[in-house]
N, C-alpha and C positions, 0 to 999 in steps of 0.2 A: 694434425687434425684428421686426415684420412685414417690414421692408425686407430685413433679414438673411436671412429665410426665403426671400424671393423670389429673392435672388441665389444662395442655396444650391441652389435647384431649377433655376435656369438653368445653374449650374455642373455639376450632376449630369447634366442632359440633354446638355450639350456633351461630358461625359465619356463618356456612352453612345454618342453619335455618333462620337466619336474611336475607341472600342474597335471599334464596328461597322465603321467605315471601314478601320481596320487589319486587321480579320479578312477583310473583302472583299478588300483588297489582297493579303493573304497567299494567300487562296483563288485569286485571279486569277493570282498568280505561280506557284503550284503547278500550276494548270490549264495555264498556258503551258508550264511545265517538262515536265509529262506529255506535252503535245502535241508539244513539241520531241523528247522521247524517242521518241515514236511515229513522228514523221516521220524521225528519225535511224535508227530500226530499219528502217522501210520502205525508206529509201534504201539502207542496207547490204544489206537483204533482196534488193531488186531488183538491186543491183550485183553481189552474189555469186551469186544464184540463176541469173543468166544464164549462169554458168559450168557449171551442172549438166549433165553429159553426157547424151546420150540413153541409154535403157535398155540397148541392146546393148553399150555400153561396159563394162558390169559383167561381161560375159563375156569381155572382152579386156584383162585386167589387164596393165599395163605391166610389163615385165621390169626388175628392179633389177640394179645391178651387183654381182656376187659378189666375195667376198674369196678370193683364190687363194694357196695356201701352196706354196712351191717348195723344192727342195733348194738347195744352196749355188751351184750353177751357174745356176739359173734355167731350166734346160732340162727338169727333171722336175717335173711337177705332182703334188704329193702329195695335195691335197685342195682342195675348193672349198666355201666356206661360202655357202649360198644362191645357188647358180649357177642352172642351168636348172630352172625350176619344174616339178614333177610334179603333174598335175592330171587328174582325170577328172570331167567335169561330170555331176551326177545331178539329177533332178527332186525337188522336195520330197516328193512322195508316195512316192518310193522310200526316203527317209530314215526310219529308225524313229521313231516318236512319242517314245520315251523319250530319243532323242538330241536332238531338237528341245526337249524339255522340260528336259533337262539343261543345255543351253546357255542357255536363257532363265532358268532358276533361278539360275544362277551368274554370267551376264554381264549379264542385263537383265530382272529379275524383273517389271517393269511394261511389258514390250514391247508387249503388246496394249492397254494403257490410255493410255500417253502419246502425244504427237504428234511424236515424233522426238527430243525432249529431255526427260529426267527431271529436273525441277526439284528434287524431293525428294532424288533420288540425288546431284545435284550439291552440294546443301547438305550432305548427309551426308559426301560426299567432302572438301569444304572443311573441315568441322569435324574429320574424322579427320586430314587433313593438318596442321591447326593444332595438334592434340593431339600428333602425332608430331614436328612441328617441321620437316618437309620434305615435298615433294609425292610422295606414294606412290599414293593412291587417285585414280583419274581420274574416277570417276562417269559414264563415257561409255556411252551406250546402244548397242545393236546398229547403228542407222543411223549414229551417229557413228563407231563403229569401221569400218564399211564405207566411209564417205567418207574417213576418215583413211588407212586402209590402201590404198585404191585410187587416190586422186587427190591427196592432200596430202602434203607433206613431213613428216618425223618431228620437225623442229625445234619445240621448245615455245615458240612466240611467241604474242603476243596476237592477231595478225592471223590466224595459222592456226587458233587456237581459235574466233575469230569466224566464219571461213569454214566451219569444221567444224560449228558449231551452226546456221548459217543453211542450209547445204546439207543438213544432216540434217533440218531442218524441211521444206524444200522436197521432199526425197526422200520424206518420210513423207506429205506432202500429195499428191504425184503418183501414188504407187504403193501397191498393197495390202501389208499387213503380210507375208503369206505369200511375196510376190514378193521382198521385202527380205530375209526369212529365208533364202529359197533362194539369193540372191546371196551372202549373208554365209557360209552354210555351204559354198559352193563357192569362196570367196575366202580364207578365214581360214588362216594358216599353221600347220602342225603340226610343224615341224622336219624334219630330213633332207631338205631341198629339196622338201618335200611341202606342197601346198596343197589345201584342200578335204577334206571328210570321206571321200570314196570313195577317194582317193589315200592318205590317212592310214591308213585301215582296211587297204588292201592292203599298205602299207609295214610296219606294225607287227604285223598279225595275219594277213597272207596270206589275207584273205577280203573279200568285198564288205561294204559298210557295212550292207546290209540283213540280214546274218547275225550281226552282232556281239552279244555278250551284254550284259547290263546293266552288269556290272563293266568290260567293255571300253568301253562307251559312256562311262561315268564317267572312264575313263582318258583317252580321246580328248578329252573336254571339259576335263579337267585340263591338258592339254598347251597349250590356247589361251592361258593366262595368260602362260607363258614357255617356249615350245617348245624353245629351245636349252639353257636352264638346267636344265629338267626332262627332259633326255634319258634314256630308259631304258637307253641303252648306256654310261652312266657311273654309277659307284657312288653318288656323292653326288646325281646327278640322279635316279636311280630311287627313292632313299629319299624324297626331297621329292616326287616325282611320286605315289607311293603314298599319302602323307599328303594331298595335294591330291585324289586320287581319292576317298578317304573323305569329304573335305569336300564334294565334289560330290554324293555319295550322301546326305549329311546334308541338303543344300539341297533336293534333290529330295523327300525325305521331309517336310521342313517345309513345302514348297509343296503337298504332297498328291498329287504325281505317282506316288509309290511308297509301298508300306506299310512299316511298320517291319520286318516279317519279310523282305520283299524286299531291304531295305537290308542287314540283317544277313547274308543269304545272299551277296549281292554283295560285301560287305566280306571275306568269308572265301574268296572264289574266287581261286585263284592265277592270276595273269596271265602268260601265256607270249608273249614277244615274238619275232617273226621275226628271222633274222639280217639284218644290214645288207647291202643290195644295192648301195648307192652306192659307186662306186670310191673307194677310199682306200688310199694307200700309206704305209708306216711308220706303221701306225695308232696305236700307243701314243705315239710321238713327236709325231704330229700332234695327238692329244688333249691332250698335255702343252702344246704350242704354243697350242692353241685356248683352253685354260683361262686361260693368261696373257693372251691378247688380250681375252677377255671381261672379265676382272677389270680391266684397264687401260683399255679403250676402250668396253666395253658391247656388248651385243647389237645395238642399234640402229645404232651405228656400222659394225659389220661388215656388216649388212644393206644399208646404203645407199651407203657410200663406195667400194666396189670396190677395196680396197687390195690391194697385192701384197706378200707376206711372203717374204723370202729367208732361209731357215734356214741352220744350220750343217751340215746333214746332208750327208754324202758318200754319194750314192745307190749307188755300186758297193759300198762297204763295208757299207751297210745291207742290200742284197739278200743279200750273202754271210753277214752276221750272222744274218738270219732263216732262212736255209738251214741253217747249222751248228747253231743252237739247235734248230730243229725235228727235225733228224736225230739230234742228240745226245740229246734227250729220248726219241726212240723207242728208243734203245739203253738209256737209263737206266731205262726202265720195268721192265726186268729186275731193277733194284736197288730197286724201289718209289719211284723218284723221277720224278714226273709233270710237273714244270714246270721252267723255267729262264728266266733273264733275262741280258742282256748290255748293257754300256755301254762305249763307246770315246770318248776325248776326245784333243784335242791339248793336252798339258800346258803349252805356251808360251802358248796363247791362251785356254784353257778351253773351246774350241769342241767341242760334242758332234758326233762324227762318226757315231755309230751308237747306236741305242737300241732294244732289243727288250724289251718288257715281259712277254711270256709266249711260250710255245711256239707258240701259234696264236690270234690275235685273233679269228678267224672260226670257231674250234672250238667244241665243246660241253662244258659242265661234265662232269667225271667223278668218280665213277661217275654213271651216268645218272640215278639217283633222288636225288642229293645236293642239299643246300640251299646255294646260293651264300653265302659269308660264314660258313658254319658247318662243314660237313663234306665239302667238295669237295677231292679231291687236286689237281684241276686246274680252274682258272677262267680263261676266255679274256680278260676285259675288264680286270681289275685290273692296273695297271702295277707289277710287282714292283720295277722299278728305282727307284721312288720310295716304296717301302713300307719300314717298319722290320722288320729281321730281325737276329738275333744273328750276328756275323761270325766267331765262333770265333777261331782264332789269327791271322787276318788283321788283328786289332787290335794284335798284339804290336809292330810296328815303331813305333807311337806311344810305347809304354813305353820301348823301347830308346833311341829319339831323346831322350826326356826324361832318361834316365840319362846319355847322352852329353853333354847340355847341362850336367849337374852335374859333369862332369870325369871320369867313367869312360870307359873305351875298350874297343875290341874285344878286347883282351888281358886285360882284368879277368876274374878267375877266380871262379866260383861252384861250389858242390858240388852235384852231381846225385845225390841220395840220397832215400830215403823220408822224408818230413817231414810232421809234423802241424802245420798252420798254424792249427788251431783250439784247443780245449781238450780235456782228457781227457773231460769230460762231453759236449762237442759237437765231435767231431773233424772236421777238414777235411784229408784225406790224398789229394791229387790224384796221378794217375799220368801218365806219358808215354804217348804213343800206342801204342808197342810193348811197354809194360810193364816195360821195362828201365831201369836206372840206370847212369850212366856215370861217376860220381865227379866229380873236378875237370874242368870244362869252361870254355872261354873264352866271352865274350859273343858272339863271332863264331860259335862252334860252336852255342851255345844258340839264337840267332836263326835261323841258316841251317838247322838241323835241327828247328826249331820244338819245342824241348824244353819241356814244361809246367812241371815242378818248378823248374828254373833261372829261367824267365821270371817266376814268381810271386815268387821271391826278388829278382829285379831290381826288380819293382814294389814290394815291401815294404821293401827295404833301401836301394835306390839311387834310384829314380825318384820314388816316392811317389804315392799314389792321386790327390790333388787336382791335383798338377802334371801328371800323365799326362793327366788329363781336359782340363786346360787346353791341352796341346799338341794333343790331338785337335781341340779347338774352334778353335784358331788355325789349323789346316790345313783347316778347313771343315766339321767335323762339328757338327750342330746338334741332335742328338737326345738328348744326354746332359744332360738338364736336372734330374735329381734330385740330391740331395746325395751326395757321394762315398761315404758310408757305406752308401747304398742298393745300390751296386754291389759294394763290397768287393774283395777280392783276385781273385775270379773274373773281374773286368773284363779282365784281361790274356788270359784264355782266351775272351773274347767274351761276357762277362756283361751287356753293355750293347747295346741295339738301335741299329742304324745303317741308313742307306740305301745301296744299291749306288751310286747316282749320286754321293753325297757321298764314299763311300769311294774311288771311282775318282778324284774330283777331289782328294781329300786325298793320294793316292799320287802325283798329279801334281806336288805340291810337292817330293817326292823327285826326280822325273824332271827338274824344272826348276831343281834345286839351290837349293831354298829359296823360290822365288817362287810365289805363288798368284794365280790368276784364278778367280773363281767361275764355275760352269758357264754357258756361253753357248749359247743355242739359236737366237737370231735375229741375223742379220747386219745386216739393214736392212729397213725397211717403207716402201714408196712408196704415194702416193695414185694415184688413176686418171689423173692428169696427169703422173706421173713425179717428183713432188716428194717428197723424203725426209722422212718425218715421225718416224722413229725410226732410230737407227743405233748399233750396238754400239761403245762407246768404253771398255769396261772395260780397265784397265791392271794389269799385275802388281804384287803387293805382297809384299815380303819378309816371311816369317813364321817362317822357320827359318834358322839359320846355314848358309851353303853347305857348310862342312866337315862338318857333322853330316848333311846331305842326302847328300853324297858318300859318307860312310861307310856309311850305310844302303844306298845303291845298291851299293856295293862288296861288302857282305855278301850282299844278296839276289841278286846275280848271280854269286856264288862257287859254282860248280858242285861244286868239290872239297869245300868245306866242308859242303854239304848232301848229298853223295853217301851218306854212311853211313846216312841215313834214307831218301832218295828214289831212290838209285841214281845212277849216272853218266850214264845215257842216258834220264832221265825226260822227260815231256812238257814240263817247264819248261826244258830245255836246248836252246839253238839253236847249232849248230856255227858258223854264219857270222855270227851277230849276238850283240851283248852285250845280254842281256835279264835284267832283274831280276824276280823273281816271289816271291809269298808265298801260301801256301794257308790254308785255314781249315775247320774242322770243328766243329760245335757239339755240346754235350753231348746225348746221345741220338740223334745222327746225324739231326738235324732240318734242318740247313742245311750245304751244302758250297760253298766259295768258292775261287776263284783270281783274284788280281789281279796282273798283270804288265805291264811297261813298258819302254820305251826313252826316250831324250830326245824322241822324236818322237810317241809314242803310248802311252796308258795304256788297258788293257782289263781290265774286271772281269767275271767270270761268277759268277752264283749258281745253285745247283740245290737243289730240295727240293719240297715239297708246299704248296699254298695253306693248307691247314688246319693246317700245322705238324706233321702226323703224321710219325713217324720213317721214314727210308729204310732199306734194308739196311745193315749195318754196314761201310760203305766210306768212306774219307776223301774230302775235297774234291778232292784231286789226281786221284782215280780217276774221279769223276763230273763235276766242272766242268772238270778238266784237259784232256780231249780236245777239248771245245768251244772252250775258250780257245786251245788249241794251233792248231786249224784256222783260227780267225779270225786269229790273229797271223801265221801263215804267209802268208796272203793279204795282210794289211795291210803287212807288212814287204816282200813282193815288189813291192807297188804304190809304197811309199815309197822303195824302193831302199836302198842302203847308208846306214844312219843313223850319226850321230855316236856316239861312245862316252861312257860316263859320265866 
């Protein structure tokens, strides 16, 4: 027994020695590992820190290659995305304290506490990214942002992030915080080719940065996050920008830089933005292109790669389109119609030749004290060509085409007489435009003269609501998404909202005898080395029987058939060209339309008011017709003698 105790004590002592030895071994390994990491960090620190430029370099930011958008020939530059940088350097003491505080509160709350890298912020960003499932929050400090935007590429690689962190640490070690903040506030991009707070203030508010209000300070700070996406000159951008502005004010209040009362006053302040001074041609079309590019390639790609975008735009036709729309609206103001839009395409290729989204992109909203998006008769920035509006009788050809598909023809007779399409309790008794009824009429006469009562009968008895909507969709209309019962019989009179661009494209199916190519705005995109990275390869698709398209063309170009309603010498008639055309006027005279075409070009014009208020009681042919006519005269003269239908 004593011997057994003796051996047990020896065993326990050996066990303790083993544990202690293992612990010491682990401790040594951990110490060597930490030492290795320290030496590795020091190696990378020394390796990358040697690349840190001298302080003067922060005032000499390298120019990046801009994206250029051209017309179809490549000779006319329409717009440059992040081309020549606009900057006016200002000292930190000139910059308002609230602006410095706003930037720190939203971009780097611990700026004056950390040593160049905010470890807590990085951890929070990683956790947020993991929660969302993709990298969104960068956790970058102001020194990191300054290093990244000035000297590093935008590619998200481990090496770039390592360089960014090390250079930010060295930057913070070498230079005072206020110096770093001054560099940052003079380097950061604000959109519209503007860099730095002074140039941004001049661009957006036409005043020095020392004069901006608290609300304007919050707006400038909000732009830093995504200056292109938050552009105040685009409807979606300005809505998001104002939300971001209020977030900046909230952060300032939480950090104690402003009081709750100051925050609430600034939130209520109406922000007035200056007009865009940067040269831009065909502005609505360019913004249409720009939105596509940003969605497909992202803002960073457009900032860095210097691509060349060759669009479908015919510059000569575009200039003329802008002229006739602007002059036409001046005349139409006498009829209380303050805006207009025009789109022209090549029906064979779908290429957009001209796009005018409003009477004057650089104009002011009207009336002067109106609220954009609510009660303005005219707004400059919204592109009406891609907005939903009711088409009036311009929708009728889709219904007649559906009836023809079902075996009816242009000689089929319907009775034009007063008819209640509703019930005795809930009557629906539509009228023709002139208030007259003509008795028996053929479908040719009914469509050519745009007779309402016969057209409703065609929809109800021949074409069918569901099939007529399907025909419109087949031809490229995307906005009729509600059940057929939602639209009812008024659909044939324009009871469903459509977009001018899509209507012009859909009429292109008639012009091309049944084939359809969706609207094309870009011919090709080249990188800075001339390599093609995108090229239009859309091909026509048959969506309507050629015989039916030809019949619609024949009716809409039949001047004799439409003469009883429009006269034999209306703006729709061309003596030397075979031109098909259809008008549209909505209930209450809120929208006026003319869409007309040859086999070589389709042009649509919309007139009306942005807020949907009624015009004077004149049909689309009176208000939209002259604009359409002037454009088509020019276009047909440039195209020369076109083929007939």
